[in-house]
N, C-alpha and C positions, 0 to 999 in steps of 0.2 A: 400066515405068521411072518412078521417082519423080522429083519436082522436085530432090531432093538429088543423084541420079545425073545429072540433066541439067546442073546448074550446077557440080558438084564433080567433078573428075577423080580417079580412083582407079586406081593402077597394079595390074596383075595380079601383078607380081613381089612377092615377100615378102622383105624384108631383115631379117636378124638384127641386133638391137641390139648395138652394140659397146661393151665396157667394157675399160679398161686392166687387164690381169691383173697380179698381183704378180710380181716377178722370181723365176725358178726358181733352185734351188741351182746347177745346172750353168751358168747364165748368167754366174756369177762366175768360172768356170774355163775360159772359151772362149779361143780363140787371141788375140783382141784384148787380153784382160786378162792374158795369160801373162807380159807384161813390165811390167804396171802393177798395182800393189796399191792397193786402196781402204781396207783396214783400217788402223787406227792401232795401232802397237805401241810401248810405252814412251813414249807421248805424242809420237811422232815419225812423221810420215807418210812412208812409203817409196814414192817414185814409180816407180822402176825397179829391176830386179834389179841387183846389183853385177856387171854383166857386163863383161868386158874384150874388146877387139877381138882377134879371132883372126887367126892368120897364114894361115889357109886361107880363100880367097875364097868357097868354097861355104858355109861356116858363116856368114860375115858376110852374104852375100846372103840366106840363109834367115832369118837374124835380122831383117833389115830388112823383108823381105816379110811376115814374121809379125807384127812389131810394128806396121807401118803398114797391115796387112790390105789389100794392094794389089789383091786380087781385087775389092773393093768401093770402094776409095778411088781413083777414076779420076784425080784430080789429082796423085797421086804418080808422078813420072816416074823410071824407072830406066833408065840408059843403060849397057849393057855394051860393053866394048872390049877390044882386045888390043894389047899393046905389044911390038914386036920387041926382042929382046935376044940376048945371046951364046948362050943355051941354047934359042933358038927364039922362043917367044912367052910373054908373061906376061899373064894375064887380069886384068881390073879392072872396076870399075863405079863409077858416080856416081849420086846420086839427089838430087832436089829437089822442091819444090812448084811446080807449074805456076801461074803468076800471081804468085808471090812472088819468084821468082828470075828473073834476066835470061837467057833461053834463048839469045839471040844471043851474049851474052858468053861463056856456057858453051861453045857450039859453036865459036866463033871463037878464043877465047883459052885457055880451060882445056884442052879436048880437043886443039885445034890445037897449043898449046905443048907439051903432054905427049907427043904422038905425034911431033912434029917433033924435039924434043930427044932422044927415044929413038932415032929413026932416025939421027941424027948420031952417037950413041954406041952403035951397034948391036953393036959388038964387046964392049962392057962388060956387066957384070951390073947389073940394076936394083936399087937399094937406096933407102932412105928419103931419103938426102941428094940423090940425083939427082932424085927426084920433087919434093922440096921446092924445089930450085933451079930446076926447070922451071916451077913454079907461082908462086913468090914474086914474080917480076917481072910477073905478070899480074894478081894480085889480093892483097888482104890475106889472109894464110894463117895458120892455126894447126893444130897437130896434137895429138892426144890418143889415149890408149889406153882411155878410158872410153866405152863405148857410150852411156851415159846423156847425156853431154855432146854427143855427135854428134846424138842425137835432138833435144835442146833447141836446138842451133844451127840445124839444118835447119828446125825448126818456126818459126824466126824469119826465114826467107828465105834462109838460106845453102845451100851445096851441099856434101854429104859425098862424099868420094872414097876408095875402097878399092883397093888393089893386092895381088895374090896374093903371099904370102911376106913381107909387111910387116905386123907386128902393131900397126900404127898407122893411124888414120884422119886424113885431111887435110880441113880445113873451109875452104872459100873463101868470102869475103864477096862475094857477087854479088847482093845484094838488088836487086830490080827491081819492087817493087810500085808501083802507081800511087797518087798522093796529090794533095791540093789544094795549089796553090802559095801563096806569100805574097800575101795580099790585104789590103784595108783593114779596120780594126776595125769591128765591127758594134754591139756594146753599149757601146763606149767611143769613139765617134767624136768627133773634135775638129776645130775650124776651123783652128787653127794647131798645128804640131808634126808629128812623123813620122806617116806613113800606113801603117805596117806592123803586121801582127797575127800572132800565133802560128798555126801550122798543127797538123795531127795528127801530124807527125813529130818525135820527140823530138830527133833530131840537128839538124834544121833550126832548132828553137826554141833549142837551146843556142847554135848559131852566130849567131842573131839577137842574143842577149844579149852574146855575146863581141864581136860587131862594134861594139857600143856602148861597152862598158867598156874593151876592149883592155888588160886588166891580166893579166899572167902569174900573179898570185896568185889569180885566179878559179878556184875548184875546182868540179868537176862529178863527184860520186860516183855510181856506178851501183848502185842498190839494186833488186833484183827483188822484186816483190810478186805473190803468187798462186802456190800450189803447182802449179797446172796451167797457168795462162796465162803465168807468168813475165814479167809486164809490167815493162818497164824504167822506172824512175823516177830522174830526175836530181836529186840534192840539191846545190844550188848555193849557194856562199858565198865570201866573200873571205878567204883565209887570211892571218893576221896582222892582221885587222881585226875580224872577227866573234868574239863571245865564244865560247870553246870549249865552255862548258857548254851554251849554247844549241844549238850544232851537235850536241853529243852527245845532247841530249834529243830533238831532231827525228829524228836517226838512229835512236835507240832506239825511237821511236814507229813509224817506218816499218818497221824490222826486226821489230817485234813484231806486225805485222798477219798473222794466220793465216787465210787464206781460200783458196778454190780459184781464183777468177777476179776480176780487177780490170779494169775497162773504161774508167774515166775518172777525172779528178782530183776530181770531185765525190764519188765513192766513197771516195777516199783522204781527202778532207776529213772525211767522216763517221766514218771510222775513227780519225782522230787528234784530233778535237775533244774537249774535256774534258767537255762536257755536251750531250746530245741534246735536252733539254727547254728549254734556254735559247733564246729566240726569235731573238736577234740573231746574225749570223754571227760566228764566232770565228776564222775564217781569211779573209784577203783573197784574192779570186779576180780575176785580171785577164787580159786577152788581149793586152796591150801589152808588148812587150819593153823599151821605153824606161822604162816604169814599174817593171818588175822590176829593171832596171839601177839606177835611182835608189834603190830600197829596199835593194838589195845594197850600194850605196855608203854607206848609212847604218848598216849593220851587221846587217841582217836576213838571213834565209835564204829561198830559193825552192825550190819543188818542181815539176818538170816531168814529166808523165806521158805515156807513149807512147799515142797515140790520142785525146788531148784537146787542144783549142786554148786551154786556160786554164791558167795557172800559179797556184800557191798561194804566198802570202807569209806568213811567220810572223816575229815575233808580229804580230797585228792588233789595233789599238786603235780606239776610236771616232773620234778625229780622222782616222785613215787612211781609214775607211769613208766619211766625208763629203767627203774630198778628191777633187777631179776632176783628171784628167790635165792639163787645160788650165790649171790654176793655175800650172804651171811654165813655161808658154809665153806668158804675157801679162804686162803690167806689173803692179806690185804693187797699184796702185789698182784696176785692173780685177779682179784676182784676189780682193781683199778684198771688193769689191762683190758679186761672184758668190758668194763664200763666205757672206756675210750673207744673201743671197737664198735660198741653199740651206738654211741653218739655219732661216730663217723658213718655208720650204716644209715642212721636216720637222715643225716644231711645228704648223703649220696642218693638215697631213695627219693628225697624230696626235690633236690635241685639238679641232679645229673641230667635227666632228659630235657628239662627246660634250658639248661646251660648248653647242651648240644645243639638245640634248635637255634639259640641266640648266636652261637659261634658260626653255625652253618649259614645263617641268613645275614648277619650284620657285622660280626667281629672276626673276620678272617685273619686279621693281623695278630690276634691274641694267641695263636698257636704256631708252632714251627712250620715252615714252608713245606718241608718233606712230609710231615703228617697231614697237612692240608691237601697236598697232591694225592696222598694215599686215600684219604676219605673221598675226595672227588672222583678218583678212579673207580672206587667201588660203587659209587652212585651214578656213574655215567650211563649205565644201561637201565636204571630204574625209572619207570615212566611217571611215578608219583612225586609230588612235592614232598620235601622233608617233613613238613608238619603232618600231612595226611599219612605218610608212611609211619611216622612215630605213633600217631594216635591209633592207627590200625594195629600196630604191634602191641601197644599197651592194652588195648581192648582184648586182643587175642590172649595176652598173658593173664589178664583178669578172668577171662572166660575159662581158661585151663585151670586156674586156681580155684574158681568157684565149682567147676565140674568135678575136680578131684575131691572136694568135700562131700558132694552129693552122691557120688557113685559108691558101690560097695568096696570095702577095703581090699579084697583079693585082686581086683583089677585096677586099683589106684596106681600101682607102679607101672602098669601097662599104659595107662593114660599119660603118665609123665614121659615115658619113652616115645609114645606116638606124637604127643603134642610138642614136647621140647626138642626132640631130635629129628624125627622123620618130617614133620610139617615144617620145622625151621629150615632144615636142609633143602627140602623141596621148594620152599619160598625163595631161598637164595639162588638155587639152580634155575628157577623160572624167572629170575630177574624181577621179582616183585618187591623184595626188600634187599637192603645192602647188609653185608656181614657186620660192619661196624655198628649198625643200628641194633642188631640182635645182641651184640655185646653190651651196649648201653642199657637196653631194656632188661637184660638178664642181671646185670650188676645192680640196677635199681630195684629189681625184685628181690634179690638176695638181701639188700639193705633193709627192705620191709620185713623180711622173715626174721631178721636179727632183733626186731623190737619185741620185748617180752610180753607186752600188753596187746591182745588181739584187737581190742577196740581202737587203740592208738595206731596199730598197723593199718587197719582199714581206713582210718581218718587220713593218715599220711598218703595212702594210695589214692584217695580222692583228691587231696590237695595237690598231688603230683600233676594231675590234669590241668589244674588252674595255673600252675607255674609253666607248664608247656605252652598254654595259650598266651600267658604274659610274655614269655620269651619270644614267641612268634610275632607278637604285636609290636614290642618295643625293645627287644634285645635285653642287654644287661640292665637298662633303665627299668624295664618292666619287672625283671626279677628283683631288683632293689626295691621297687615300689611294693611288690608283693611281700617281701620280707619286712619292710617297715610297717605295713598294715597288719601283718600277722603278729609281729612283736607287740604292736600297740594293742591289738585285741587280747593277746595273752596277758599283757600287763594290767589291763583294766578288768579282767575276768576274776571272779572269786568263786570259791567252792565252800559253801556254808560259812561265809564270812572270812575265809582265809584266802589271801592272794594266790592266784594260780601258779605264779612263778616263785613263790616263797621256797627257800630263803634267799633266792637271788635278788628279788625285788619285792617289797622293800628290803634292802640289804641289812642283814644282821651280822653279828660277829661270826666270822668264818663262814659266811653264807655261801659264797661261790665255791669255796673248797668243799663244803658239805654236800652241795648240789651236784658237783661234777665228780668228785673223788670219794671213795669209801674210806673213812678214817679207821684206824685200828680200834679194836674193842676197848682197849684201856684208855682211849682218848674220848670216849663217848660219855662224858660225865653228865652233861646237861641234856635235857629234852629240848625239842625245837621250841624256840621262843614264840613263834607265831601261833602255837597251839594254846598258849597261856594255861598250861597244866597247873594243878594245885601243888604238885611237888616238882620242883625244877630239876633236882639232881636225881640221876639214876644210880649213881655210884660215887664213892669218894673221889677226890681229885687224884689220889694215888691209890689205885685199885690193885696194883701189883706190889704187894707188900714185900715180896722177896727181892724185888729190884731196889727198894728203898733200903732194906737191910744190907744189901751188897754195897751200896754207895756209902753207908755209914762205916762199914768195915774198911 
C-alpha cells in the first residue's frame, strides 16, 4: 500500500460520466406535448389545440389526464362525483392544483352546493342552467366551451368543473395560495407617512391603490404577458385625466412583449425601456401604494405585475428619481433642505473620487499648500499609484455593500464592523491605503446611500468608476468632458415620449424651481405641462380660502 492509498480514499464503484443528451424526435410527440405545440407557424405561437369541451364526460376526463399528465403530476387533484337526477345519476368531475386552490372551499361549498341542489331537484333533468345556479351563489363563476381557457384558468388557481351531457366547462374562482401580507416598506421606509407596502398579489396591490385614490375613474386593465406563464399585469391610469396617447403607448409596449415566461416587474421594465445601454433607470420603480397614487393623480400610468412587490411608473424623469416619498409628508422647508442634501450627495458620490484623482495627478495648485503636504505625507509610504489605490478601495466598498445584502440580517451588522472598521484600519496600518483615501471613498458611498431610488444609486456607483478613469486620463478636462457627454445624453433621452430632464429642459414655467425645490401644497395648482393631461388644474389658484378671507378683512 502506497502513501497515496493510505491518505486518499478511492471507491471501488465505477460511475459513468453523465452528459445531457439532445432531445429525440419522439420526445416532441409524447402525451405531454399532444396538446401543447412548441413550433411557431405564421409568426404565431399556438399553445393548445383548438379543442372544444365535449358533451361526453369520458372524453373530457381523458383530455385533462392526458394534458396534465396526472400519472406524474401528483399535485393535480381530480375529484369524480355523481349527481342524482330524473334519469338516475349524472357523472361529473372537477380538477384543480393542490396548494393553489382552497380545498376546504371546494369540498364544502362547490361539491356540497352542487349535490344538495341536485338532491332537491331530483325529479328534474340536470342542465347547464341548474349547475350554474347551484354554483354562482358560492363562488365567482364563468363558463366556456374552449378547453384552452379551462387549462389556463386552472393553472392560475381556479377549479374546473365538468358534468356529463353538458358541452360546457364551469370555472370557479377558488384561489387559495398562500402569500405575504401587507407589511412595512423596506427600500422606501419613511419616518412620517403611511407604512404600507405592496405585496406579491396583484389584486391586493390594486386594492391598496384604490383605497387611497377612491376614484371611480381609476382604470385597471388586465394585460397578460408570457405565452406560457400568462402573468397578469395591471395597467392603471385615471380615465379622463391621463393622456390617451400615453396610455396607448404603454399598452402597446406591454402587449408587444413576446416571451414564454415573465416573473417580475423588473423583467417587464427591461422589456419596455427604450435603451438597454443607458445607465440611468428609465422607469420609476416603487413599493409604496401612496406614491403610485400620487403619480396617477398627476397623469402618469402605473404597471403592477403579479408576483412582484414593486410597481412601475411611467414616464420617469430625473426629478422623479431624486424625489423621496417623505418629501410629501413634511413641511416645505424640511423637504427642500432634504432635497438639497440629496442632490449634493449625488454630486459628491459621482464626482468626488474622480476630482481627488485629478487633483492628485494634475492640479496640485487647486488646493491649499498645507492640505497638499498633508495628503502627500499620508501617501508617502503607500506603494500603489493613486488610481490603483482608489479603484481597489472602491471595489472593496462595492464588495462589502453587495455582501451585506446577500448575507443573513443577524450578521449584517457584524460584516459592517469587520469590513468598515477592522479591515480599513488594518489596511491603513499596513500602509496599503492612505487615510485620506478612505475618507474620500466613505463620503462618496454615503452620498450614494442618500439617493432614494435604488436603481439610480447603483447607476451612480457605476458611473463613478467612469469619472475616476476620466480624471486619471485628463484631469479636470476629462471630468468636464464626462459631464458634457452625460448631460447631452440626459437631454436627448426620453421616457415614453417625455424628455428625461423635464421640466428642466425643455424649460417650462417654473421648471427649474419645480425640479430642484418642493413647492408648497397650495402652490401646486397645475399638473406638469410635459404630461399633457386632460385636466390641467389640480386645484383652484387660491386653495386656501381662509387666507383670502383674511386679506379681505
